[in-house]
Phi, psi and omega in degrees: 000352183280347185300129176064359179053035174288160180292156171253127178263120178254117181251099189206128181269344182270119184297322180295315178295322177299313180296325178294318177298312181299315180298317180295317178298318177296318182298323179268011172064040171280126186255001178301146173295146179252136173242125181245131172229159189259355177199172182298325180297315177296322180296317178297318179300317178298312183294327182273355178284118183293345181272350182261146176284135180290143182286159175280337181200152176243125174260115193240127169275153179266321187269092181222156176282171176069291175225114183282177185297321180293317178298320177298314179301318179301316181293315183294315185286348174262006181252118183303327182282337188247342192295341181272353178289124181293137179240125174248122178279126174242107189216160172267354183296130175257007182289121178299325181296324176299317180296312179299313179300319181297313180293324177298332180271005171087032178289159179273337180189161181223114183235133174280140178283113177287150178287324181286128184299317182299320178293324178296317177300319178298321177298312180297320179298319180292322176297314180298314182299316180295312185284334175292316181293313188289339182264000180291141181292000000 
C-alpha cells in the first residue's frame, strides 16, 4: 500500500473498527494518507470528486447504513473511471452470499475481521504485502 503514497480509502461506519484499521496500519508503518468515510454514498462522492486524488486501495465494510458495501461495489465497478481501483472487503459478515456477490462484482480480496487485534494486524499486513508487491513497476 506504500506505492506512490496515494491515499487509502476506508469505508466503515463503525468507529471502533475504523480506529482498529488505523491503528493496525500505523503499527505496520503504512504511511499513506487515510481517508475515512462512513458509508458507500460518502465514498462515491469522494471518488467522483475531481479534486481528490484517487486511492491506491479501498478497504470496504459491507454492513453500512444509507448505501451498503454491495451497492457501493455495484456503482464503483460500473464506473469506467473507478472500476480499476482495487477493493478489499473487510467485514464481519459470515454470509456466503455476501462473499459470492462481492467476488462477482470484481473485488480484489475478502477478509473477515478477526476479533483478536493481533490477528487483525496480520490481516492488514497481508493486504499490505500483497498490494505493495503487486503494484511495483
